[in-house]
C-alpha positions in Angstrom: 93.8 66.8 -27.3 95.1 69.5 -24.7 96.9 67.8 -21.9 98.3 68.8 -18.7 99.8 68.6 -15.1 98.9 69.7 -12.0 101.7 69.8 -9.3 99.8 68.6 -6.0 102.7 70.7 -4.2 100.9 73.6 -5.3 97.8 73.0 -3.4 97.1 74.5 0.5 97.1 70.8 2.0 97.1 67.3 1.0 94.7 65.8 -1.9 93.6 62.2 -2.8 92.1 61.8 -6.1 90.4 58.0 -5.3 89.0 58.8 -2.0 87.3 62.1 -3.4 85.7 60.3 -6.1 84.9 57.0 -4.6 83.8 58.0 -1.3 80.2 58.0 -1.8 80.1 62.1 -2.7 79.6 61.8 -6.5 78.4 59.2 -8.9 79.2 61.4 -12.3 82.8 60.3 -12.6 83.9 56.6 -14.1 86.8 54.4 -14.7 87.6 53.2 -18.1 88.7 49.9 -16.2 85.1 49.8 -15.0 86.3 49.5 -11.2 84.7 52.2 -9.8 82.9 51.8 -6.4 84.4 48.5 -6.3 86.3 48.4 -2.9 84.6 50.3 0.0 88.3 51.8 1.6 88.9 53.7 -1.5 92.5 55.7 -1.0 95.9 56.4 -3.2 95.1 54.4 -6.1 96.2 56.2 -9.6 93.2 55.1 -12.0 92.2 57.2 -14.7 88.8 58.8 -14.1 86.5 60.2 -16.7 83.9 62.3 -16.7 81.9 64.5 -19.5 81.2 67.9 -17.8 78.5 70.8 -19.0 79.1 74.0 -19.1 79.6 75.9 -15.9 78.5 79.5 -15.1 82.3 81.1 -14.1 84.0 78.1 -15.2 83.9 77.2 -18.7 80.8 77.7 -21.5 81.6 74.7 -23.3 81.2 71.4 -22.6 84.1 69.0 -22.1 85.3 65.4 -21.6 88.0 65.2 -19.0 89.9 62.3 -17.8 92.7 62.5 -14.8 94.6 60.7 -12.6 96.9 61.2 -9.4 100.5 59.6 -9.8 103.6 60.9 -8.1 102.6 64.0 -6.8 100.8 65.3 -9.8 97.6 65.3 -11.8 97.7 64.5 -15.0 94.7 65.4 -17.5 93.7 65.0 -20.7 90.6 67.0 -22.2 89.4 68.8 -25.3 90.2 72.0 -23.5 92.0 73.5 -20.7 90.9 71.4 -17.6 92.6 73.3 -14.9 89.6 75.3 -14.5 87.1 72.7 -14.1 89.6 70.6 -12.2 90.3 73.3 -9.7 86.2 73.6 -9.6 85.1 69.9 -9.2 87.8 68.7 -7.2 88.1 71.9 -5.0 91.6 72.5 -5.7 91.0 75.6 -4.3 89.7 74.3 -0.6 92.8 75.5 2.0 92.4 71.7 3.3 95.0 72.3 6.3 93.0 75.3 7.2 89.6 73.2 7.4 91.5 70.1 9.2 92.6 72.8 11.7 89.3 73.6 11.8 87.6 70.2 12.9 86.9 68.8 16.2 89.9 67.3 17.9 88.5 63.9 19.0 89.4 60.5 18.5 86.7 59.5 15.6 87.9 62.4 13.4 91.0 62.5 13.7 91.2 58.6 13.1 89.2 59.3 9.9 91.3 61.9 8.6 94.5 59.6 9.3 92.8 57.0 7.3 92.4 59.0 3.9 94.5 62.0 3.9 93.9 64.4 1.6 89.9 63.4 0.5 88.2 66.5 -0.5 84.8 67.4 -1.3 83.5 67.5 -4.4 81.7 70.5 -6.2 79.6 68.3 -8.6 76.9 70.5 -11.4 73.8 70.9 -9.5 71.6 69.0 -11.7 73.1 65.7 -12.1 74.4 65.5 -8.2 70.4 66.5 -7.4 69.1 63.7 -9.3 72.2 61.2 -8.0 71.0 61.8 -4.4 67.5 61.5 -5.1 68.1 57.7 -6.5 70.4 57.3 -3.5 67.4 56.4 -0.8 68.0 52.5 0.6 71.1 52.2 -1.7 74.7 51.1 -1.4 77.1 53.3 -3.0 77.5 51.0 -6.2 73.7 50.8 -6.9 73.5 54.3 -6.5 76.4 54.5 -9.3 75.1 51.9 -11.4 71.6 53.9 -11.8 73.6 57.0 -12.8 75.8 55.6 -15.4 72.3 53.8 -17.2 70.5 57.1 -17.6 74.1 58.5 -18.8 73.6 55.9 -21.6 70.2 56.2 -22.3 69.5 59.1 -22.4 72.8 61.1 -22.3 74.3 63.2 -25.4 76.8 60.6 -26.9 80.5 62.7 -27.0 83.4 61.4 -29.2 86.8 62.4 -27.6 89.8 60.7 -28.7 88.6 57.7 -30.5 86.4 57.1 -27.7 82.4 57.6 -27.0 81.4 59.1 -23.6 78.1 59.8 -22.3 77.1 63.2 -20.8 74.7 63.4 -18.1 71.0 63.3 -19.1 69.6 67.3 -19.4 66.9 67.8 -17.4 64.8 68.2 -20.6 65.6 64.4 -21.8 64.9 62.8 -18.6 61.7 64.8 -18.4 60.9 62.9 -21.8 61.4 59.9 -20.4 58.6 57.8 -18.6 58.4 56.4 -15.6 57.7 53.2 -17.0 60.9 53.7 -18.8 62.8 54.9 -16.0 61.8 51.8 -13.9 63.6 50.1 -16.5 66.6 51.5 -15.4 66.0 50.0 -11.8 65.0 52.9 -10.3 62.1 51.4 -9.1 59.9 54.1 -6.8 62.8 56.6 -7.5 61.2 57.1 -11.3 58.3 59.5 -10.5 60.5 61.5 -8.3 63.0 61.6 -10.7 60.5 62.1 -13.6 59.0 64.9 -11.9 62.1 66.8 -10.8 63.4 67.1 -13.9 60.4 68.2 -15.4 60.5 71.1 -13.1 64.0 72.0 -13.8 63.1 71.7 -17.6 60.4 74.1 -17.2 62.1 76.5 -14.9 59.2 75.8 -12.2 62.6 75.5 -9.7 66.3 74.8 -10.7 68.8 73.7 -7.6 71.1 76.5 -8.5 68.3 78.9 -6.8 69.3 77.7 -3.7 72.5 79.5 -3.6 72.9 82.6 -1.4 70.1 81.9 0.9 70.9 81.3 4.4 71.5 77.7 4.9 69.0 76.1 6.8 66.5 78.5 4.2 68.6 76.7 1.3 68.0 73.1 2.4 64.0 74.0 2.8 64.0 75.1 -0.5 65.5 72.1 -2.3 63.3 70.1 -0.4 60.2 71.4 -3.0 61.9 69.0 -5.1 59.8 65.8 -5.5 61.6 62.9 -3.6 63.7 65.5 -2.2 63.9 65.2 1.9 66.3 66.9 4.1 68.8 64.0 4.0 69.2 64.8 0.2 68.9 68.1 0.4 71.9 68.0 2.5 73.8 66.1 0.1 73.5 68.5 -2.8 74.1 71.5 -0.3 77.2 70.2 0.5 78.6 68.1 -2.5 77.4 70.7 -5.3 76.3 74.1 -3.9 79.0 75.4 -1.3 77.7 74.6 1.7 80.2 73.4 3.5 78.3 73.6 7.2 75.5 71.1 5.9 76.0 67.7 7.5 73.8 64.9 5.6 71.8 62.8 8.4 72.1 59.5 6.6 72.4 56.1 8.1 76.4 56.3 9.2 76.7 59.7 10.9 73.2 59.0 12.7 75.0 56.0 13.6 78.1 58.0 14.8 75.9 60.4 17.1 74.4 57.4 18.5 77.9 55.7 19.6 79.8 59.0 19.8 77.9 62.1 20.2 74.7 60.8 22.0 73.9 64.3 23.4 73.5 65.8 19.5 70.3 63.7 19.2 67.6 65.8 19.8 64.7 64.0 18.1 64.4 65.6 15.0 66.4 66.2 12.1 66.7 70.1 12.6 67.5 70.0 15.7 69.9 67.1 15.4 71.5 68.9 12.6 71.9 72.2 14.4 73.8 70.5 17.2 76.1 67.8 15.0 77.1 70.4 12.8 77.9 72.4 16.2 80.0 69.6 17.4 81.8 68.6 14.3 83.2 72.1 13.2 80.7 74.6 12.6 81.8 76.3 8.8 83.6 73.0 8.1 81.2 70.2 9.5 80.5 68.9 6.3 84.0 68.2 5.6 84.4 66.4 9.0 81.0 64.4 8.3 82.5 63.3 5.1 85.8 61.9 6.8 83.4 60.2 9.5 81.1 58.6 6.3 83.8 57.3 4.5 85.8 56.1 7.6 83.0 54.3 9.0 81.3 53.1 5.7 84.4 51.3 5.2 84.9 49.6 8.6 86.6 51.9 10.8 85.3 52.3 14.5 
């Protein structure tokens, strides 16, 4: 087992692990204490988090178990390999959060959201797990979305032994494509079951992969992702923002639509594409997705 510490003072801007991993961006991490997504206003905790990371192009050629917690200005980690490149990638430790926050609009709602959750960063999840997670997200509370992903891992994921414990990797597209719709419904996926199965089949056969969205203009990338079964504009925006580095993406979910209605009514243009363009510009353009994530976590946790 390898261990290490990342000095958070070395980062450009603040960092908070709990709000980064428990703000509805990612469902691919877990807490060994069983309290993942137990509290809405997540921020400032020192719990351990863990995940199994698949090989990532340009980051690592190996699968890895990663455990991490935040204590006293540092991230402590444990893994089967050097986890610093993985954590830098997955938790966006390479972002200049000071510059991003400076680029956010100087408006009361945005200021309140950042002041409530300083240091929250976006995640950079593996694309397939992110895609399936958000296909499962429709009409679901974050705790239920997390529960679905946990059941998928435990049922179809590869068992990984590390430091005397058993972990479950996220299922491969090939393994999920082999599952029947009935089996997926038994895991409480409901009407999402055929969407997950067909999308997994598309990726497994090479018909389409979420990585193919990279490098396209933002709206073209969003349109491409909607070719996956069960993926509309909102889910596509989530995958672009939380996996594929499109930091301008603003998923128009219930909370953001509520923010538009109450705080930015001039941005409501009556359809997704035009409203998306207007709210992206209002929330900071290039980094609008960062602003959106602060506002989402703040409003979902009871802020006004």
